[in-house]
C-alpha positions in Angstrom: 8.7 -6.1 -32.8 7.5 -7.4 -36.1 7.3 -5.2 -39.3 3.6 -5.8 -39.3 3.1 -4.4 -35.7 5.4 -1.5 -36.5 3.4 -0.6 -39.6 0.2 -0.8 -37.7 1.4 1.6 -35.1 2.8 4.0 -37.8 -0.5 4.0 -39.5 -2.3 4.5 -36.2 -0.3 7.7 -35.7 -1.0 8.8 -39.2 -4.7 8.3 -38.7 -4.8 10.1 -35.4 -6.1 13.4 -36.5 -8.7 11.9 -38.8 -10.1 10.0 -35.7 -9.7 12.6 -33.0 -8.8 16.2 -33.7 -8.3 17.2 -37.3 -11.1 18.3 -39.7 -12.0 16.0 -42.6 -9.9 18.2 -45.0 -6.8 16.6 -43.6 -7.9 13.0 -44.3 -6.0 12.7 -47.5 -2.7 13.6 -45.8 -3.3 11.4 -42.7 -1.6 8.4 -44.3 1.7 10.1 -44.0 2.7 10.5 -40.3 5.5 12.8 -41.0 3.2 15.6 -42.2 3.4 18.7 -40.0 -0.4 18.7 -39.9 -0.6 15.6 -37.9 -1.1 16.8 -34.3 -3.0 16.5 -31.1 -5.0 19.4 -29.6 -3.5 20.8 -26.3 -5.7 22.2 -23.5 -5.3 25.7 -24.9 -6.8 24.5 -28.2 -3.5 24.7 -30.1 -2.1 21.8 -32.1 0.6 19.7 -30.7 2.4 18.2 -33.7 3.4 14.5 -33.6 6.1 15.1 -36.1 9.5 15.1 -34.4 12.1 17.7 -34.9 14.9 16.7 -37.4 17.3 14.2 -35.7 15.0 14.1 -32.7 11.9 12.4 -31.3 8.4 12.9 -30.2 7.6 11.2 -26.8 4.1 10.4 -26.0 3.3 9.6 -22.3 -0.2 8.1 -21.7 -1.1 8.8 -18.1 -4.0 9.0 -15.6 -4.4 11.3 -12.6 -6.1 8.4 -10.9 -3.4 5.8 -11.3 -1.0 5.8 -8.4 1.8 4.2 -10.5 1.4 6.9 -13.1 1.5 9.7 -10.4 4.6 8.0 -8.9 6.4 8.5 -12.2 6.0 12.3 -12.1 9.6 12.9 -10.7 11.0 10.5 -13.2 9.4 12.4 -16.1 10.9 15.6 -14.6 14.4 14.0 -14.4 14.1 12.7 -17.9 13.1 16.2 -19.4 16.0 17.7 -17.4 18.5 15.2 -18.6 17.6 15.6 -22.3 17.1 19.4 -22.0 18.2 21.1 -25.2 17.8 18.0 -27.4 15.3 18.1 -30.4 12.4 16.5 -28.6 8.6 17.0 -28.3 7.1 15.8 -25.0 3.4 15.2 -25.0 1.4 13.8 -22.1 -2.0 12.3 -23.0 -4.5 12.3 -20.2 -6.7 9.3 -20.3 -9.3 10.4 -17.6 -12.6 11.0 -19.6 -14.5 12.4 -16.6 -12.1 15.2 -15.6 -12.6 18.8 -16.8 -9.7 20.6 -18.5 -9.4 22.7 -15.4 -8.9 19.6 -13.2 -6.4 18.3 -15.8 -4.4 21.5 -15.5 -4.5 21.5 -11.7 -3.3 17.9 -11.6 -0.4 18.8 -14.1 0.6 21.7 -11.9 0.4 19.7 -8.6 2.6 16.9 -10.0 4.9 19.3 -12.0 4.2 17.7 -15.3 6.5 19.6 -17.6 5.2 18.3 -21.0 2.4 19.6 -23.1 -1.0 18.0 -22.3 -3.6 16.5 -24.7 -6.8 14.7 -24.0 -8.1 11.3 -25.3 -11.5 11.1 -23.5 -12.8 8.1 -25.3 -9.5 6.2 -25.7 -9.8 6.3 -29.4 -6.1 7.2 -30.1 -4.9 4.9 -27.3 -6.7 2.0 -29.0 -5.4 2.8 -32.5 -1.8 3.2 -31.5 -1.9 0.2 -29.1 -1.6 1.9 -25.7 -3.1 -0.2 -22.9 -1.7 1.1 -19.7 -0.9 4.2 -17.8 1.9 5.1 -17.8 3.0 4.0 -21.1 5.5 5.7 -23.5 5.9 5.8 -27.3 8.9 7.2 -29.0 8.4 8.5 -32.6 11.4 9.4 -34.7 11.5 12.3 -37.3 10.2 9.9 -40.0 7.0 9.3 -38.0 8.0 5.7 -37.0 7.5 4.3 -33.6 10.9 3.3 -32.4 10.0 2.3 -28.8 6.8 1.4 -27.1 6.3 0.3 -23.4 7.3 1.0 -19.8 9.3 3.9 -18.6 11.8 1.8 -16.6 11.7 -1.1 -14.1 10.6 0.8 -11.0 7.6 -1.4 -10.9 7.5 -5.1 -11.8 3.7 -5.4 -11.3 0.9 -3.4 -9.9 1.5 -2.8 -6.2 4.9 -4.3 -6.6 7.7 -1.9 -6.5 11.2 -3.0 -7.5 13.6 -2.4 -4.6 16.5 -2.3 -6.9 15.5 -0.8 -10.3 18.3 -0.9 -12.9 16.6 -0.9 -16.4 16.0 2.4 -17.9 14.1 1.5 -21.1 12.7 4.9 -22.2 16.0 6.7 -21.6 18.0 4.1 -23.4 15.5 4.3 -26.4 15.9 8.1 -26.5 19.7 7.8 -26.5 19.5 5.5 -29.4 17.2 7.6 -31.5 19.2 10.8 -30.8 22.5 9.1 -32.0 20.8 7.4 -35.0 21.3 3.9 -33.6 18.6 1.2 -33.5 16.8 0.8 -30.3 18.0 -2.5 -28.7 14.7 -3.5 -27.2 11.8 -1.8 -29.1 9.0 -3.0 -26.8 8.9 -3.7 -23.1 5.5 -4.6 -21.6 4.3 -1.6 -19.5 3.3 -1.9 -15.9 0.5 0.3 -14.6 -3.3 0.8 -14.6 -5.5 -0.4 -17.5 -6.8 2.5 -19.7 -10.5 3.0 -19.2 -12.8 0.9 -21.5 -15.4 2.6 -23.8 -19.1 2.4 -23.1 -20.8 -0.9 -23.9 -24.4 -2.2 -24.6 -26.7 -3.0 -21.7 -27.0 -6.4 -20.4 -27.5 -8.2 -17.0 -26.3 -8.0 -14.2 -26.5 -4.3 -14.1 -24.7 -1.6 -12.1 -28.0 -0.3 -10.7 -29.2 -3.6 -9.2 -26.2 -5.7 -8.5 -22.9 -3.8 -8.7 -23.7 -0.5 -6.9 -24.8 -2.2 -3.7 -21.6 -4.2 -3.7 -19.4 -1.1 -4.3 -21.3 0.8 -1.6 -20.8 -2.0 0.9 -17.2 -3.0 0.1 -15.5 0.0 -1.7 -16.9 3.4 -0.9 -15.2 3.4 2.5 -11.9 4.2 0.6 -13.0 4.9 -3.0 -14.6 8.3 -2.5 -13.4 11.9 -2.7 -10.9 12.8 0.0 -10.2 9.2 1.0 -7.0 7.1 0.6 -7.9 5.4 -2.7 -6.5 7.0 -5.9 -9.8 7.2 -7.6 -13.5 7.3 -6.7 -16.2 4.7 -7.3 -19.2 7.0 -6.4 -21.1 6.7 -9.6 -21.9 4.6 -12.6 -19.3 6.3 -14.9 -16.5 5.9 -12.4 -17.2 2.2 -12.1 -18.0 1.6 -15.8 -14.7 2.8 -17.1 -12.9 0.3 -14.8 -15.2 -2.6 -15.2 -12.6 -5.1 -16.4 -10.1 -3.9 -13.8 -12.6 -4.3 -11.0 -13.4 -7.8 -12.1 -9.7 -8.6 -12.2 -8.7 -7.3 -8.8 -11.6 -8.9 -7.0 -10.9 -12.1 -8.7 -7.3 -12.2 -7.5 -8.6 -11.0 -4.1 -6.2 -8.1 -4.1 -9.2 -5.8 -3.6 -10.9 -5.1 -1.3 -7.7 -5.2 0.7 -7.9 -8.2 3.1 -4.9 -10.5 3.3 -6.4 -13.1 5.6 -7.0 -16.3 3.6 -10.8 -17.2 3.4 -12.2 -20.3 5.1 -9.2 -20.6 7.6 -9.7 -20.0 11.3 -12.5 -18.1 12.9 -14.3 -15.2 11.3 -12.9 -11.7 11.9 -14.7 -8.4 12.5 -14.8 -6.1 9.6 -14.0 -8.8 7.0 -13.7 -7.1 3.7 -13.3 -10.2 1.6 -15.9 -10.9 -1.0 -17.8 -14.2 -1.4 -17.3 -16.4 -4.5 -20.8 -15.2 -5.7 -20.0 -11.6 -5.3 -16.7 -12.1 -7.3 -18.6 -13.9 -10.1 -21.1 -11.0 -10.2 -18.3 -8.5 -10.9 -17.0 -10.7 -13.7 -20.3 -11.3 -15.3 -21.0 -7.5 -15.3 -17.7 -6.7 -16.9 -18.1 -9.4 -19.5 -21.6 -8.1 -20.4 -20.2 -4.7 -21.1 -20.8 -3.0 -17.7 -24.5 -2.1 -18.3 -26.0 0.6 -16.1 -29.6 -0.7 -15.8 -32.4 1.4 -14.5 -30.5 4.4 -12.9 -33.6 5.1 -10.8 -33.1 1.8 -9.1 -29.6 2.7 -7.9 -29.7 2.8 -4.1 -28.8 6.0 -2.3 -25.2 6.1 -1.3 -24.4 5.6 2.4 -23.6 8.8 4.3 -20.2 8.9 5.8 -19.4 11.3 8.8 -17.6 14.4 7.8 -15.9 14.9 11.1 -15.5 12.3 13.9 -17.3 9.1 13.2 -17.7 8.2 16.9 -18.7 11.7 17.9 -16.6 14.3 19.7 -13.7 12.8 21.4 -12.8 13.3 25.0 -9.2 14.0 24.1 -7.7 14.9 20.8 -4.0 14.3 20.1 -2.4 16.4 17.4 1.1 15.7 16.1 1.7 19.4 16.4 3.0 20.2 13.0 2.2 20.3 9.3 4.8 17.7 8.6 6.3 18.0 5.0 6.5 14.9 2.8 8.7 15.2 -0.3 7.5 14.3 -3.8 9.6 11.2 -4.1 12.3 9.1 -2.3 12.2 6.5 0.4 9.3 6.0 2.7 9.4 8.0 6.0 8.9 6.5 9.4 8.5 9.4 12.1 7.6 9.2 15.7 5.8 12.3 17.2 5.6 12.6 21.1 2.3 14.2 22.4 1.9 14.9 26.1 -1.6 14.2 27.4 -1.5 16.5 30.4 -4.0 14.1 32.2 -4.2 14.7 35.9 -5.6 11.3 36.6 -5.5 7.7 35.4 -8.1 6.8 32.8 -9.2 4.1 30.5 -9.7 4.3 26.7 -12.6 2.4 25.1 -12.6 3.8 21.6 -10.0 5.4 19.3 -10.5 7.2 16.0 -7.7 8.2 13.7 -8.2 11.3 11.7 -5.7 11.2 8.9 -4.5 14.6 7.7 -3.4 13.6 4.3 -4.5 10.2 3.0 -2.5 10.5 -0.2 0.8 10.1 1.8 -0.1 8.4 5.2 0.4 4.7 4.8 -0.3 3.7 8.3 -0.2 4.9 12.0 0.6 3.2 15.3 0.4 4.8 18.7 2.0 3.9 22.0 1.7 5.0 25.7 5.1 6.2 27.3 5.3 6.9 31.1 9.1 7.0 31.2 9.6 10.3 29.5 12.4 8.7 27.3 10.6 9.3 24.0 10.3 12.9 24.9 14.1 13.1 25.4 14.6 11.5 21.9 12.2 14.0 20.4 14.1 16.9 22.0 17.4 15.6 20.7 16.2 15.5 17.0 16.1 19.1 15.5 13.1 18.1 13.2 9.6 17.5 14.4 9.5 14.0 16.2 12.3 11.5 15.7 13.2 8.9 13.1 11.8 5.5 14.0 10.8 2.1 12.5 9.0 -0.9 13.8 7.9 0.7 16.9 9.0 3.7 19.0 12.4 2.3 20.0 11.6 2.8 23.8 9.9 0.6 26.4 6.1 1.3 26.5 3.3 1.1 28.9 0.8 0.1 26.4 -0.6 0.8 22.9 -3.5 2.8 21.5 -3.9 0.7 18.3 -3.4 2.1 14.9 -4.7 2.9 11.4 -4.2 1.6 8.0 -6.1 2.3 4.8 -9.7 1.2 5.2 -9.5 0.6 9.0 -12.5 1.5 11.0 -12.4 3.3 14.3 -11.2 1.0 17.1 -14.1 0.2 19.5 -13.2 -2.3 22.1 -15.7 -4.8 23.5 -17.8 -4.0 26.6 -15.8 -3.9 29.7 -12.4 -4.0 27.9 -10.2 -0.8 27.8 -6.7 0.5 27.4 -4.7 2.1 30.2 -3.7 5.8 29.9 -2.0 6.9 33.1 -1.9 10.5 34.3 0.9 12.6 32.9 1.6 9.9 30.2 3.0 10.8 26.7 1.6 9.3 23.5 4.0 8.3 20.8 2.4 8.4 17.3 4.4 6.6 14.6 3.5 7.7 11.1 4.6 5.9 7.9 4.6 8.3 5.0 4.7 7.2 1.3 5.5 9.9 -1.2 2.8 10.5 -3.8 4.7 12.2 -6.6 4.3 15.8 -5.5 5.2 17.7 -2.3 2.6 17.2 0.4 2.0 18.0 4.1 0.2 16.1 6.8 -1.3 16.8 10.2 -2.8 13.7 11.6 -5.0 13.6 14.8 -6.2 10.9 17.1 -9.5 11.1 19.0 -9.7 9.2 22.3 -12.9 8.3 24.0 -12.8 7.7 27.8 -14.6 4.9 29.5 -18.1 5.7 30.6 -18.8 2.3 32.2 -16.7 0.2 34.5 -13.6 -1.4 32.9 -13.0 -5.0 34.0 -10.2 -6.0 31.8 -7.1 -4.4 30.0 -6.1 -5.4 26.5 -2.5 -6.4 26.1 -0.4 -7.4 23.1 2.2 -10.2 23.3 3.8 -12.3 20.5 5.4 -15.4 19.2 8.7 -14.3 17.7 11.9 -15.6 16.3 14.6 -13.0 16.8 17.3 -15.5 15.8 16.1 -15.8 12.2 18.8 -16.0 9.6 17.9 -15.9 5.9 20.6 -17.1 3.5 21.4 -15.1 0.5 19.7 -16.5 -2.7 17.3 -18.9 -0.9 13.7 -18.6 -2.2 11.8 -20.6 0.3 13.1 -20.3 3.9 11.0 -21.6 6.7 11.0 -19.9 10.1 9.0 -20.9 13.2 8.1 -19.2 16.5 6.0 -20.1 19.4 4.4 -18.4 22.6 3.1 -20.3 25.5 0.3 -18.8 27.6 1.7 -18.2 31.2 -1.9 -17.9 32.6 -5.4 -18.3 31.3 -6.1 -15.5 28.8 -8.8 -14.7 26.2 -7.5 -13.9 22.7 -9.2 -10.9 20.9 -7.1 -10.4 17.8 -3.9 -11.4 15.9 -1.5 -9.3 13.8 1.2 -11.1 11.7 4.3 -9.0 11.0 7.2 -9.5 8.5 9.3 -7.1 6.4 10.0 -7.2 2.6 11.2 -10.7 2.2 8.2 -12.3 3.8 6.0 -14.7 1.6 3.4 -16.2 3.8 2.6 -16.8 7.5 0.3 -19.1 9.4 -0.7 -18.8 13.1 -2.5 -21.7 15.0 -3.3 -22.4 18.6 -2.5 -25.8 20.3 -4.4 -26.5 23.5 -2.9 -28.4 26.3 -4.9 -31.5 25.3 -3.3 -31.3 21.8 -6.3 -30.0 19.9 -5.4 -27.4 17.3 -7.3 -24.3 16.4 -6.5 -22.4 13.2 -6.1 -18.6 13.7 -5.0 -16.9 10.6 -3.2 -17.6 7.3 -1.8 -15.0 4.9 -0.8 -16.7 1.6 0.5 -13.6 -0.2 2.3 -11.3 2.4 2.3 -7.7 1.6 4.4 -5.4 3.8 2.0 -2.5 2.7 -1.2 -4.1 4.1 -0.8 -5.0 7.7 -3.9 -5.2 9.9 -5.0 -6.1 13.5 -7.5 -8.9 12.8 -10.1 -9.0 15.6 -12.1 -12.1 16.1 -15.9 -12.0 15.9 -15.9 -14.2 19.0 -13.0 -14.1 21.5 -11.1 -17.3 21.9 -10.2 -18.9 25.3 -6.5 -19.7 25.6 -6.0 -21.9 28.7 -2.6 -21.7 30.6 0.0 -23.9 28.8 -1.6 -23.4 25.4 0.8 -22.6 22.5 0.4 -20.2 19.7 2.6 -21.4 16.9 3.8 -19.5 13.8 5.1 -20.8 10.6 6.5 -18.2 8.0 8.3 -18.5 4.7 10.7 -16.0 3.2 12.2 -15.3 -0.2 15.7 -13.9 -0.1 16.4 -14.6 -3.8 17.0 -12.1 -6.6 13.7 -13.2 -8.1 11.9 -11.4 -5.2 11.1 -7.9 -6.6 10.7 -6.6 -2.9 14.3 -7.8 -2.0 16.1 -4.6 -1.0 19.5 -6.1 -1.5 21.0 -6.6 -5.0 22.7 -9.0 -5.1 20.9 -10.7 -2.2 22.8 -10.9 1.1 22.3 -12.8 4.3 19.6 -11.1 6.4 19.0 -11.1 10.1 16.6 -9.7 12.6 16.6 -6.0 12.9 14.4 -2.8 13.0 15.3 -1.4 9.5 13.3 -2.3 6.4 16.3 -4.0 5.0 16.4 -6.3 8.1 13.7 -8.9 8.7 11.3 -9.8 11.5 9.2 -12.9 12.3 6.4 -12.0 14.7 2.8 -13.2 15.3 1.2 -10.6 17.6 -1.8 -11.6 19.7 -4.2 -9.3 21.7 -5.4 -10.8 24.9 -7.1 -10.1 28.2 -6.6 -11.9 31.5 -9.5 -14.5 31.9 -11.5 -13.8 34.9 -10.0 -10.4 35.5 -12.3 -7.8 37.1 -10.8 -4.5 38.0 -14.0 -3.3 39.6 -13.2 -5.7 42.5 -11.5 -4.1 45.4 -7.7 -4.7 45.3 -7.7 -6.2 41.8 -4.7 -5.0 39.8 -3.8 -5.5 36.2 -0.8 -7.7 36.4 -0.9 -9.2 32.9 1.5 -6.6 31.5 4.0 -7.4 34.2 3.6 -11.1 33.6 4.4 -10.6 29.9 7.4 -8.5 30.7 8.8 -11.2 32.9 8.2 -13.8 30.3 10.1 -11.6 27.7 13.0 -11.3 30.2 13.1 -15.0 30.6 13.1 -15.5 26.9 15.8 -13.1 26.3 17.9 -14.7 29.0 17.5 -18.1 27.3 18.5 -16.5 24.0 21.6 -15.0 25.7 22.6 -18.4 27.3 22.1 -20.0 23.9 24.4 -17.6 22.2 27.0 -18.1 25.0 26.8 -21.8 24.6 27.4 -21.5 20.8 30.4 -19.3 21.5 31.9 -21.9 23.8 31.3 -24.7 21.3 33.0 -22.6 18.6 36.0 -21.9 20.8 36.3 -25.6 21.6 36.4 -26.7 18.0 39.9 -25.1 17.1 41.4 -26.8 20.2 39.9 -30.2 19.2 41.2 -29.7 15.7 44.7 -28.9 17.0 44.7 -31.8 19.4 43.8 -34.3 16.6 46.8 -33.2 14.7 
């Protein structure tokens, strides 16, 4: 850090009270940051001195209740305060949320167990003066009033939405150790990783929130960015959008929001496509650059009304996981399977499914499966906790699936005449992926099933192109893997679902017809394990017998991949655990021409796929045996040559 930047930050601290909280009579003293009078105002109105205790430090933590990265650091803040307990330190958290009441700030601090004193910086004045740009961001001020460290807390995050699987740099802690022992801080600045601090109001210009931006937000964002939904902050009014104008322009430009991983202009159109057009992206950018003007507030269209209970109406059967499942404040993600008996006394078909998430702050995604064997029930009984531990599926053979939910997903409504089979007496296995939010939570998710009211002619089934023999060498940054699935009968493709784990980089799925013609299906250029969807085609695609669905995927098993769970990298193979890998391109199909309303017609597509899987596994087994035989012959050949 240059002496010029250090001086600027020192003067910024010195001028804090002149700019924010102190009466004008202190202006003459404000040039000296070591003065006792220089302080922030706490929520109780009392001053919070910036001056550090003798031989100690004042730690400023800029945070936001609406930034998921900031909230995720709550346990880390607690750990740091515990570690340095008894040391001469002042801890001050500076809340950057301008539209929260003091009561809401207190509630958030209590929920997330923020142990430091809280100050407000509603207009971001102090943040701009001292040079803070992100939440969370830390400043360490010594007992002379000098900023000794500025930047990130540690390396838990390497970028927004990119968590480091193997953090090992503890920047703030190291800086505090240095200041307490009178040593220079080795690295005085490390760029912070987090959410941008809200921008101040700007002058009016075109385009405006009222005419251009509000309709876009209502169409593409409000589904998640409203109170009680999965997004960490709301976009329900002008002020909520204005303070994030630059951030909105940035995330839509990089196409990370709205969340939609399928590459544009590749393959057929999908239902529920959330991606923005180039024109819409440019509109967000122009609005931010113009200063995020509101326009005529009377022209703001009324917000759409969202159902408060079941969006599809009262379900015929509600499945409840049966417990208020506890999710800790921090730690690894949790994958839990809950077994729910249906108690149905007759076979039925499901045409629509709605997931009612109990706690969107911690539920990352849900998958549901139909079990007629009773084996999952046994696993549940053998585990003393509710449900049983599971990953990448229920771990038992299944009869079928009941779809799933991920943030932003709409209720699953199948096409006319298509259904899912739910036999009498079946159990439903509900797999929940929980992601800790920074404070203890509970969840009780429910699923609403709607029975068929009209004849069902076809059953939806999922099959896949997969490469269970994948091997990813340690240190390799661009490993290509392929897989293929051949249609054993004429089918109709309804949807695709690419699947990899943490080392995945990209995946492309195509369809090659028997005559050699190729149809693009889907391409994901920037794989993200946290955003996995079932992509339903707007128009189903005929897949004649003998057609091949091909998959090409790339993996990064190098130390440069922040998602890599192994440090140093090690060779990775196929497996169920997060630290293993998979290479799967799922496809949802129905049997072409199937009509279950015809007398004697049965749904044999599932059995056809099971036989195909058995044949595939047998070929894999034979290939492994052949490799063993070849390996056994090599030593004998080497011995004979001698």
